[in-house]
C-alpha beads as a LAMMPS data file, in Angstrom:
LAMMPS data file: protein, C-alpha beads

338 atoms
337 bonds

1 atom types
1 bond types

-500.0 500.0 xlo xhi
-500.0 500.0 ylo yhi
-500.0 500.0 zlo zhi

Masses

1 110.0

Atoms # bond

1 1 1 19.853 -25.806 0.821
2 1 1 16.127 -26.413 0.481
3 1 1 14.460 -23.845 -1.755
4 1 1 11.540 -23.207 -4.060
5 1 1 11.831 -22.289 -7.722
6 1 1 10.508 -18.805 -8.262
7 1 1 7.187 -18.906 -10.004
8 1 1 4.663 -16.762 -8.172
9 1 1 1.828 -19.337 -7.917
10 1 1 4.238 -22.102 -6.852
11 1 1 5.923 -19.798 -4.386
12 1 1 2.644 -18.706 -2.819
13 1 1 1.544 -22.301 -2.446
14 1 1 4.880 -23.503 -1.048
15 1 1 5.139 -20.707 1.510
16 1 1 1.481 -20.840 2.570
17 1 1 1.031 -21.357 6.293
18 1 1 4.620 -20.397 7.106
19 1 1 5.916 -17.367 8.960
20 1 1 7.783 -15.285 6.373
21 1 1 11.032 -13.658 7.520
22 1 1 13.109 -10.999 5.742
23 1 1 16.709 -11.385 6.951
24 1 1 18.043 -8.275 5.206
25 1 1 18.961 -5.147 7.167
26 1 1 16.206 -2.926 8.642
27 1 1 16.946 -0.223 6.045
28 1 1 16.532 -2.679 3.156
29 1 1 13.284 -3.923 4.676
30 1 1 11.951 -0.372 5.063
31 1 1 12.751 0.443 1.429
32 1 1 10.736 -2.520 0.158
33 1 1 9.784 -6.024 1.250
34 1 1 7.375 -8.822 0.375
35 1 1 4.007 -7.940 1.968
36 1 1 3.434 -9.993 5.091
37 1 1 7.136 -10.551 5.765
38 1 1 8.535 -9.801 9.219
39 1 1 11.864 -8.046 9.618
40 1 1 14.399 -10.545 11.036
41 1 1 17.773 -8.985 10.192
42 1 1 20.976 -10.992 10.253
43 1 1 22.941 -7.713 10.354
44 1 1 22.021 -4.279 11.627
45 1 1 22.320 -1.386 9.172
46 1 1 25.721 -0.476 10.594
47 1 1 26.964 -4.087 10.557
48 1 1 25.894 -4.582 6.957
49 1 1 27.718 -1.391 5.945
50 1 1 30.867 -2.520 7.761
51 1 1 30.833 -5.958 6.110
52 1 1 30.313 -4.357 2.700
53 1 1 33.217 -1.983 3.250
54 1 1 35.457 -4.841 4.374
55 1 1 34.554 -6.827 1.267
56 1 1 35.435 -3.947 -1.065
57 1 1 38.614 -2.875 0.696
58 1 1 40.031 -6.163 2.034
59 1 1 38.319 -8.999 0.172
60 1 1 35.781 -11.762 0.839
61 1 1 37.598 -13.616 3.631
62 1 1 38.014 -10.613 5.990
63 1 1 34.395 -9.645 5.287
64 1 1 33.262 -13.205 6.102
65 1 1 35.186 -13.238 9.377
66 1 1 33.803 -9.828 10.345
67 1 1 30.296 -11.112 9.640
68 1 1 30.947 -14.071 11.944
69 1 1 32.099 -11.678 14.666
70 1 1 28.789 -9.830 14.376
71 1 1 26.527 -12.882 14.133
72 1 1 28.174 -15.234 16.621
73 1 1 26.959 -13.565 19.812
74 1 1 23.444 -13.279 18.404
75 1 1 22.868 -16.882 17.291
76 1 1 21.016 -18.064 20.399
77 1 1 18.886 -14.915 20.274
78 1 1 17.900 -15.633 16.664
79 1 1 16.654 -19.098 17.604
80 1 1 14.707 -17.812 20.607
81 1 1 13.129 -15.031 18.537
82 1 1 12.166 -17.512 15.816
83 1 1 10.552 -19.765 18.433
84 1 1 8.415 -16.839 19.587
85 1 1 7.433 -15.818 16.043
86 1 1 6.821 -19.348 14.704
87 1 1 5.702 -21.705 17.503
88 1 1 4.909 -24.379 14.907
89 1 1 8.500 -24.041 13.625
90 1 1 7.452 -23.617 9.975
91 1 1 9.358 -20.721 8.430
92 1 1 10.040 -19.252 4.997
93 1 1 12.730 -16.630 4.502
94 1 1 14.615 -14.583 1.963
95 1 1 17.479 -12.123 1.639
96 1 1 18.459 -9.891 -1.288
97 1 1 19.475 -12.587 -3.805
98 1 1 18.889 -15.836 -1.946
99 1 1 22.534 -16.065 -0.990
100 1 1 24.620 -16.235 2.167
101 1 1 22.381 -14.300 4.527
102 1 1 19.258 -16.401 4.062
103 1 1 21.367 -19.541 3.646
104 1 1 23.184 -18.930 6.932
105 1 1 20.036 -18.112 8.858
106 1 1 18.236 -21.116 7.384
107 1 1 21.113 -23.393 8.450
108 1 1 21.030 -22.029 11.996
109 1 1 17.277 -22.409 12.396
110 1 1 17.302 -25.903 10.928
111 1 1 19.834 -26.835 13.607
112 1 1 17.261 -25.497 16.060
113 1 1 14.600 -27.850 14.755
114 1 1 12.787 -25.570 12.305
115 1 1 11.321 -26.538 8.937
116 1 1 12.747 -23.770 6.737
117 1 1 12.209 -22.861 3.084
118 1 1 14.248 -20.178 1.346
119 1 1 13.279 -18.150 -1.687
120 1 1 15.528 -18.886 -4.653
121 1 1 16.709 -15.604 -6.106
122 1 1 15.595 -13.751 -2.985
123 1 1 13.751 -10.463 -2.840
124 1 1 15.396 -9.353 -6.092
125 1 1 13.725 -12.186 -8.026
126 1 1 10.354 -11.555 -6.350
127 1 1 10.625 -7.845 -7.093
128 1 1 11.452 -8.482 -10.763
129 1 1 8.337 -10.641 -11.124
130 1 1 6.247 -7.994 -9.359
131 1 1 7.423 -5.259 -11.716
132 1 1 6.962 -7.447 -14.788
133 1 1 3.383 -8.213 -13.755
134 1 1 2.576 -4.577 -12.928
135 1 1 3.804 -3.537 -16.371
136 1 1 2.159 -6.268 -18.437
137 1 1 -0.910 -7.820 -16.816
138 1 1 -4.375 -6.827 -17.998
139 1 1 -7.351 -6.356 -15.662
140 1 1 -11.058 -5.676 -16.094
141 1 1 -11.432 -2.613 -13.880
142 1 1 -14.724 -1.111 -12.783
143 1 1 -13.834 2.359 -11.575
144 1 1 -15.812 3.952 -8.758
145 1 1 -15.889 7.731 -9.084
146 1 1 -17.495 10.660 -7.331
147 1 1 -16.799 14.035 -5.787
148 1 1 -14.716 14.223 -2.610
149 1 1 -16.798 12.983 0.319
150 1 1 -19.160 10.862 -1.781
151 1 1 -18.174 7.792 0.219
152 1 1 -16.286 5.914 -2.474
153 1 1 -14.083 4.007 -0.034
154 1 1 -16.949 2.753 2.187
155 1 1 -18.870 1.718 -0.941
156 1 1 -15.779 -0.069 -2.254
157 1 1 -15.503 -2.002 1.018
158 1 1 -19.225 -2.799 0.858
159 1 1 -18.738 -4.205 -2.655
160 1 1 -15.926 -6.403 -1.331
161 1 1 -18.161 -7.589 1.523
162 1 1 -20.766 -8.568 -1.071
163 1 1 -18.250 -10.849 -2.778
164 1 1 -16.865 -8.523 -5.421
165 1 1 -13.156 -8.221 -6.141
166 1 1 -11.932 -4.811 -4.988
167 1 1 -8.635 -2.991 -4.504
168 1 1 -8.399 -0.119 -2.004
169 1 1 -5.590 2.025 -3.449
170 1 1 -5.856 4.596 -0.662
171 1 1 -5.575 1.844 1.924
172 1 1 -2.464 0.455 0.238
173 1 1 -0.989 3.971 0.093
174 1 1 -1.975 4.917 3.667
175 1 1 -3.457 8.091 2.203
176 1 1 -6.939 9.390 1.409
177 1 1 -5.877 11.070 -1.790
178 1 1 -6.042 14.708 -0.685
179 1 1 -3.853 17.221 1.124
180 1 1 -5.696 16.242 4.318
181 1 1 -5.474 12.545 3.707
182 1 1 -2.271 10.994 5.051
183 1 1 -3.034 8.099 7.396
184 1 1 0.183 7.479 9.289
185 1 1 3.542 7.097 7.514
186 1 1 3.223 6.330 3.823
187 1 1 5.136 3.381 2.363
188 1 1 7.955 4.022 -0.072
189 1 1 7.053 4.029 -3.763
190 1 1 8.714 0.604 -4.006
191 1 1 6.683 -0.784 -1.113
192 1 1 3.443 0.630 -2.521
193 1 1 4.173 -1.198 -5.779
194 1 1 4.839 -4.374 -3.784
195 1 1 1.561 -3.968 -1.876
196 1 1 -0.342 -3.372 -5.110
197 1 1 1.211 -6.377 -6.847
198 1 1 0.414 -8.622 -3.880
199 1 1 -3.208 -7.439 -3.791
200 1 1 -3.663 -7.915 -7.545
201 1 1 -1.853 -11.265 -7.537
202 1 1 -4.436 -12.720 -5.145
203 1 1 -7.344 -11.888 -7.465
204 1 1 -9.166 -14.350 -9.661
205 1 1 -8.034 -13.776 -13.274
206 1 1 -10.694 -12.639 -15.717
207 1 1 -13.094 -11.446 -13.016
208 1 1 -13.839 -7.680 -12.807
209 1 1 -12.074 -5.635 -10.146
210 1 1 -13.645 -2.601 -8.472
211 1 1 -11.189 0.227 -7.842
212 1 1 -11.479 3.889 -6.912
213 1 1 -10.889 6.703 -9.362
214 1 1 -7.598 8.231 -8.197
215 1 1 -5.008 10.667 -9.387
216 1 1 -1.835 8.964 -10.545
217 1 1 -0.167 10.196 -7.363
218 1 1 -1.645 9.283 -3.990
219 1 1 0.285 11.418 -1.567
220 1 1 3.938 10.612 -2.222
221 1 1 3.419 7.314 -4.070
222 1 1 2.441 6.647 -7.664
223 1 1 0.229 4.160 -9.471
224 1 1 2.364 2.317 -12.079
225 1 1 1.733 3.634 -15.600
226 1 1 0.358 0.359 -17.000
227 1 1 -2.207 0.052 -14.197
228 1 1 -2.990 3.778 -14.301
229 1 1 -3.700 3.691 -18.039
230 1 1 -6.087 0.759 -17.593
231 1 1 -7.929 2.625 -14.838
232 1 1 -8.279 5.725 -17.025
233 1 1 -9.579 3.678 -19.973
234 1 1 -12.098 1.664 -17.924
235 1 1 -15.792 2.349 -17.456
236 1 1 -16.483 4.729 -14.587
237 1 1 -19.434 4.473 -12.222
238 1 1 -19.935 7.860 -10.612
239 1 1 -21.864 8.075 -7.345
240 1 1 -23.625 11.239 -6.190
241 1 1 -25.005 12.079 -2.751
242 1 1 -26.400 15.453 -1.557
243 1 1 -23.855 18.191 -0.980
244 1 1 -24.850 18.618 2.658
245 1 1 -24.329 14.894 3.237
246 1 1 -20.881 15.071 1.688
247 1 1 -19.925 17.956 3.965
248 1 1 -21.162 16.075 7.016
249 1 1 -19.373 12.907 5.963
250 1 1 -16.040 14.708 5.487
251 1 1 -16.415 16.648 8.750
252 1 1 -16.966 13.405 10.650
253 1 1 -14.034 11.698 8.940
254 1 1 -11.529 14.543 9.335
255 1 1 -12.826 15.614 12.739
256 1 1 -10.338 13.179 14.246
257 1 1 -7.418 15.202 12.851
258 1 1 -5.972 17.766 15.331
259 1 1 -7.089 21.332 14.598
260 1 1 -3.472 22.536 14.385
261 1 1 -2.769 19.974 11.657
262 1 1 -5.854 21.015 9.689
263 1 1 -4.863 24.674 10.015
264 1 1 -1.351 23.951 8.745
265 1 1 -2.770 22.054 5.769
266 1 1 -5.134 24.898 4.832
267 1 1 -2.213 27.332 5.061
268 1 1 -0.179 25.185 2.641
269 1 1 -3.093 25.290 0.192
270 1 1 -3.198 29.102 0.094
271 1 1 -2.056 29.307 -3.539
272 1 1 -4.719 26.837 -4.629
273 1 1 -7.585 28.084 -2.463
274 1 1 -6.821 31.785 -2.389
275 1 1 -5.990 33.932 0.615
276 1 1 -9.567 34.883 1.465
277 1 1 -10.803 31.300 1.364
278 1 1 -7.961 30.145 3.603
279 1 1 -8.712 33.003 6.033
280 1 1 -12.362 31.896 6.167
281 1 1 -11.360 28.270 6.771
282 1 1 -8.922 29.175 9.553
283 1 1 -11.535 31.345 11.265
284 1 1 -14.031 28.472 11.066
285 1 1 -11.522 26.032 12.555
286 1 1 -10.739 28.487 15.354
287 1 1 -14.364 28.388 16.522
288 1 1 -14.826 24.664 15.935
289 1 1 -16.939 25.019 12.789
290 1 1 -15.408 22.173 10.812
291 1 1 -18.304 21.892 8.298
292 1 1 -17.669 25.504 7.228
293 1 1 -13.977 24.740 6.722
294 1 1 -14.939 21.686 4.679
295 1 1 -17.141 23.884 2.455
296 1 1 -14.086 26.015 1.703
297 1 1 -11.929 23.003 0.814
298 1 1 -14.600 21.602 -1.497
299 1 1 -14.516 24.746 -3.618
300 1 1 -11.072 23.627 -4.788
301 1 1 -11.532 19.851 -4.758
302 1 1 -14.851 19.900 -6.626
303 1 1 -13.415 22.179 -9.285
304 1 1 -10.394 19.914 -9.706
305 1 1 -12.560 16.780 -9.928
306 1 1 -14.846 18.277 -12.573
307 1 1 -11.839 19.292 -14.646
308 1 1 -10.472 15.733 -14.516
309 1 1 -13.871 14.357 -15.504
310 1 1 -13.797 16.503 -18.640
311 1 1 -10.767 14.470 -19.753
312 1 1 -12.705 11.188 -19.573
313 1 1 -14.759 9.585 -22.316
314 1 1 -18.350 10.555 -21.530
315 1 1 -19.594 7.364 -23.176
316 1 1 -17.847 5.310 -20.475
317 1 1 -19.478 7.133 -17.543
318 1 1 -22.595 5.966 -15.714
319 1 1 -24.004 8.160 -12.951
320 1 1 -25.919 7.023 -9.889
321 1 1 -27.803 9.397 -7.584
322 1 1 -28.596 8.564 -3.972
323 1 1 -30.638 10.558 -1.484
324 1 1 -28.949 9.033 1.557
325 1 1 -25.472 7.818 2.373
326 1 1 -25.781 4.070 2.944
327 1 1 -22.713 2.247 1.556
328 1 1 -24.316 -1.205 1.571
329 1 1 -27.459 -0.091 -0.257
330 1 1 -25.353 1.959 -2.668
331 1 1 -23.186 -1.074 -3.418
332 1 1 -26.244 -3.264 -3.917
333 1 1 -27.719 -0.714 -6.335
334 1 1 -24.502 -0.626 -8.340
335 1 1 -24.458 -4.405 -8.626
336 1 1 -28.090 -4.505 -9.706
337 1 1 -27.741 -1.849 -12.400
338 1 1 -24.204 -2.284 -13.726

Bonds

1 1 1 2
2 1 2 3
3 1 3 4
4 1 4 5
5 1 5 6
6 1 6 7
7 1 7 8
8 1 8 9
9 1 9 10
10 1 10 11
11 1 11 12
12 1 12 13
13 1 13 14
14 1 14 15
15 1 15 16
16 1 16 17
17 1 17 18
18 1 18 19
19 1 19 20
20 1 20 21
21 1 21 22
22 1 22 23
23 1 23 24
24 1 24 25
25 1 25 26
26 1 26 27
27 1 27 28
28 1 28 29
29 1 29 30
30 1 30 31
31 1 31 32
32 1 32 33
33 1 33 34
34 1 34 35
35 1 35 36
36 1 36 37
37 1 37 38
38 1 38 39
39 1 39 40
40 1 40 41
41 1 41 42
42 1 42 43
43 1 43 44
44 1 44 45
45 1 45 46
46 1 46 47
47 1 47 48
48 1 48 49
49 1 49 50
50 1 50 51
51 1 51 52
52 1 52 53
53 1 53 54
54 1 54 55
55 1 55 56
56 1 56 57
57 1 57 58
58 1 58 59
59 1 59 60
60 1 60 61
61 1 61 62
62 1 62 63
63 1 63 64
64 1 64 65
65 1 65 66
66 1 66 67
67 1 67 68
68 1 68 69
69 1 69 70
70 1 70 71
71 1 71 72
72 1 72 73
73 1 73 74
74 1 74 75
75 1 75 76
76 1 76 77
77 1 77 78
78 1 78 79
79 1 79 80
80 1 80 81
81 1 81 82
82 1 82 83
83 1 83 84
84 1 84 85
85 1 85 86
86 1 86 87
87 1 87 88
88 1 88 89
89 1 89 90
90 1 90 91
91 1 91 92
92 1 92 93
93 1 93 94
94 1 94 95
95 1 95 96
96 1 96 97
97 1 97 98
98 1 98 99
99 1 99 100
100 1 100 101
101 1 101 102
102 1 102 103
103 1 103 104
104 1 104 105
105 1 105 106
106 1 106 107
107 1 107 108
108 1 108 109
109 1 109 110
110 1 110 111
111 1 111 112
112 1 112 113
113 1 113 114
114 1 114 115
115 1 115 116
116 1 116 117
117 1 117 118
118 1 118 119
119 1 119 120
120 1 120 121
121 1 121 122
122 1 122 123
123 1 123 124
124 1 124 125
125 1 125 126
126 1 126 127
127 1 127 128
128 1 128 129
129 1 129 130
130 1 130 131
131 1 131 132
132 1 132 133
133 1 133 134
134 1 134 135
135 1 135 136
136 1 136 137
137 1 137 138
138 1 138 139
139 1 139 140
140 1 140 141
141 1 141 142
142 1 142 143
143 1 143 144
144 1 144 145
145 1 145 146
146 1 146 147
147 1 147 148
148 1 148 149
149 1 149 150
150 1 150 151
151 1 151 152
152 1 152 153
153 1 153 154
154 1 154 155
155 1 155 156
156 1 156 157
157 1 157 158
158 1 158 159
159 1 159 160
160 1 160 161
161 1 161 162
162 1 162 163
163 1 163 164
164 1 164 165
165 1 165 166
166 1 166 167
167 1 167 168
168 1 168 169
169 1 169 170
170 1 170 171
171 1 171 172
172 1 172 173
173 1 173 174
174 1 174 175
175 1 175 176
176 1 176 177
177 1 177 178
178 1 178 179
179 1 179 180
180 1 180 181
181 1 181 182
182 1 182 183
183 1 183 184
184 1 184 185
185 1 185 186
186 1 186 187
187 1 187 188
188 1 188 189
189 1 189 190
190 1 190 191
191 1 191 192
192 1 192 193
193 1 193 194
194 1 194 195
195 1 195 196
196 1 196 197
197 1 197 198
198 1 198 199
199 1 199 200
200 1 200 201
201 1 201 202
202 1 202 203
203 1 203 204
204 1 204 205
205 1 205 206
206 1 206 207
207 1 207 208
208 1 208 209
209 1 209 210
210 1 210 211
211 1 211 212
212 1 212 213
213 1 213 214
214 1 214 215
215 1 215 216
216 1 216 217
217 1 217 218
218 1 218 219
219 1 219 220
220 1 220 221
221 1 221 222
222 1 222 223
223 1 223 224
224 1 224 225
225 1 225 226
226 1 226 227
227 1 227 228
228 1 228 229
229 1 229 230
230 1 230 231
231 1 231 232
232 1 232 233
233 1 233 234
234 1 234 235
235 1 235 236
236 1 236 237
237 1 237 238
238 1 238 239
239 1 239 240
240 1 240 241
241 1 241 242
242 1 242 243
243 1 243 244
244 1 244 245
245 1 245 246
246 1 246 247
247 1 247 248
248 1 248 249
249 1 249 250
250 1 250 251
251 1 251 252
252 1 252 253
253 1 253 254
254 1 254 255
255 1 255 256
256 1 256 257
257 1 257 258
258 1 258 259
259 1 259 260
260 1 260 261
261 1 261 262
262 1 262 263
263 1 263 264
264 1 264 265
265 1 265 266
266 1 266 267
267 1 267 268
268 1 268 269
269 1 269 270
270 1 270 271
271 1 271 272
272 1 272 273
273 1 273 274
274 1 274 275
275 1 275 276
276 1 276 277
277 1 277 278
278 1 278 279
279 1 279 280
280 1 280 281
281 1 281 282
282 1 282 283
283 1 283 284
284 1 284 285
285 1 285 286
286 1 286 287
287 1 287 288
288 1 288 289
289 1 289 290
290 1 290 291
291 1 291 292
292 1 292 293
293 1 293 294
294 1 294 295
295 1 295 296
296 1 296 297
297 1 297 298
298 1 298 299
299 1 299 300
300 1 300 301
301 1 301 302
302 1 302 303
303 1 303 304
304 1 304 305
305 1 305 306
306 1 306 307
307 1 307 308
308 1 308 309
309 1 309 310
310 1 310 311
311 1 311 312
312 1 312 313
313 1 313 314
314 1 314 315
315 1 315 316
316 1 316 317
317 1 317 318
318 1 318 319
319 1 319 320
320 1 320 321
321 1 321 322
322 1 322 323
323 1 323 324
324 1 324 325
325 1 325 326
326 1 326 327
327 1 327 328
328 1 328 329
329 1 329 330
330 1 330 331
331 1 331 332
332 1 332 333
333 1 333 334
334 1 334 335
335 1 335 336
336 1 336 337
337 1 337 338
């Protein structure tokens, strides 16, 4: 079987330009996969469970024969699907440990005329390297801070557009970092770690990395401790824009969220905001006054942010004040003065 030895730089180079397929079950893929990989399961979730049960209860040969029963009728379909996904017939693939599933699929596709590479050690080996890197690698972080609605994410993207290295943690987490902030289904904690490792692994070593100031938890996922500690110890560049501009910015951003969803979120925050504040916010939403509802939310979020800032080393904080919200100009100012 043709394979690559697992060293991240060698693997990235060897698999470059190939369509990457994950031949594990859909449930395994959903739990965690290599970023960029497409789900191309040899077995369905139910088939994988049946083969596993047969292996435990009857032994390897009955399990192997059952697997053949499942795969046989699907072989032509696998080749046709691969042709659609990889017209140039250059494919890389992996399974859990680089064993029979990826080996079998690689054999089939090679018979169909594909140039196939498999990942030695499979997803398990890749995942081990990802975790080792996330718990050992050092970065030079430049942390972008500011009150909710200050425009940190647009400024971060502007910095990236200007050639700076930047990591959008909220983008990787599919969450804006507040009770109102989920953007579609969040990845699992495992997949968030995979996404973060992949993003960091593509960076140029030794060059500073801009990153937003976040809580350790972003929705239901968590920043790994080693990365989190580096973020907390790094210099922080805090941006300030007028309060009215922040309110307008948040109202425009969250105005796309259905009113019922916003109302439900405010109701869940009753213990944190207080009953009267929630009542005011719900009344404002009922008449379409989103800026007023935003004002209520900021009472809590601004207080929380200021408390967290008290835990930081004041000597590592630089503050920048802007009269207008212009992410590109704000990014340019940061680069000129930092």
